[in-house]
C-alpha positions as CSV (number, residue, x, y, z in Angstrom):
1,M,182.7,88.2,63.6
2,F,182.6,84.4,63.9
3,D,185.9,82.9,65.1
4,V,186.3,79.6,63.2
5,Q,189.5,78.7,65.0
6,N,187.8,79.0,68.4
7,F,184.8,77.0,67.1
8,V,187.0,74.1,66.0
9,S,189.2,74.2,69.1
10,K,186.4,72.9,71.3
11,Q,186.0,69.2,71.9
12,K,182.3,69.4,70.6
13,S,180.8,72.2,68.5
14,L,177.2,72.8,67.3
15,L,176.2,75.2,64.6
16,I,172.5,76.1,64.3
17,A,171.4,79.0,62.1
18,P,168.6,79.8,59.6
19,A,169.1,79.6,55.9
20,G,171.4,82.1,54.4
21,Y,173.5,82.7,57.5
22,G,176.7,81.0,56.3
23,K,176.5,77.5,57.8
24,T,178.0,75.9,54.8
25,H,180.8,78.4,54.5
26,T,181.5,78.0,58.3
27,I,181.6,74.2,57.8
28,S,184.0,74.5,54.9
29,E,186.3,76.8,56.8
30,S,186.1,74.5,59.8
31,L,187.0,71.4,57.8
32,K,190.1,73.3,56.5
33,K,191.3,73.8,60.2
34,T,190.5,70.3,61.6
35,T,192.2,66.9,61.6
36,G,190.5,63.6,61.3
37,R,187.0,62.9,60.1
38,Q,184.1,65.1,60.9
39,L,180.4,64.3,61.0
40,I,178.0,66.7,59.4
41,L,174.2,66.0,59.9
42,K,171.6,67.5,57.7
43,H,167.8,67.2,57.8
44,T,167.1,66.2,54.2
45,H,168.7,64.3,51.4
46,A,168.7,67.5,49.3
47,G,170.7,69.2,52.1
48,V,173.2,66.3,52.1
49,S,173.6,66.5,48.3
50,S,173.9,70.4,48.4
51,I,176.6,70.4,51.1
52,K,178.6,67.6,49.5
53,E,178.6,69.6,46.2
54,K,179.7,72.8,47.9
55,L,182.5,71.0,49.8
56,K,183.6,69.5,46.6
57,K,183.8,73.0,44.9
58,A,185.7,74.2,48.0
59,Q,188.2,71.3,47.3
60,I,187.7,69.7,50.7
61,A,188.9,66.1,50.5
62,S,185.9,63.8,51.0
63,H,187.8,61.5,53.4
64,N,187.8,64.4,55.9
65,F,184.0,64.3,56.5
66,N,180.9,62.2,56.5
67,V,177.6,63.9,55.6
68,E,174.3,62.1,56.4
69,T,170.8,62.8,57.2
70,I,169.9,62.8,60.9
71,T,167.5,59.9,60.2
72,S,170.0,57.7,58.3
73,F,172.7,58.3,61.0
74,A,170.2,57.3,63.7
75,Q,169.1,54.2,61.7
76,K,172.7,53.0,61.3
77,Y,173.3,53.6,64.9
78,V,170.2,51.6,66.0
79,L,171.0,48.8,63.6
80,S,174.5,48.4,64.9
81,F,172.8,47.0,68.1
82,Y,170.4,44.7,66.2
83,I,171.0,41.0,66.7
84,N,169.0,38.7,64.4
85,K,167.7,35.9,66.6
86,D,168.5,33.4,63.8
87,E,172.2,34.4,64.3
88,I,172.3,33.6,68.0
89,P,174.0,30.3,68.7
90,E,172.1,27.9,71.0
C-alpha cells in the first residue's frame, strides 16, 4: 500500500505511473497533508484541466497548488531570464 504521509514527508517527491494507477488520487491525498503551495506538472492542457477539475471536486483549495504543463512552466522559467535589449540602459 502506498504511504502518502511518507511520500509528502520528503523534501522532494516524484510520482510516475501509467494511466489508471491512482496518480490523481495520490496527488489529492498529498495536497491534504501538505502545507504551502505545491507544483503539479502535466504533459497536456487536457491533463491540466482534468486534474484541476478533480481537485475542485475533492474540495482542495486552489491556493494550495499550481498546475501547469511542463512546456508552459519551462517557458515561464526561461522568460524570467529574458532581457529585452531595448530595456537595457546605456
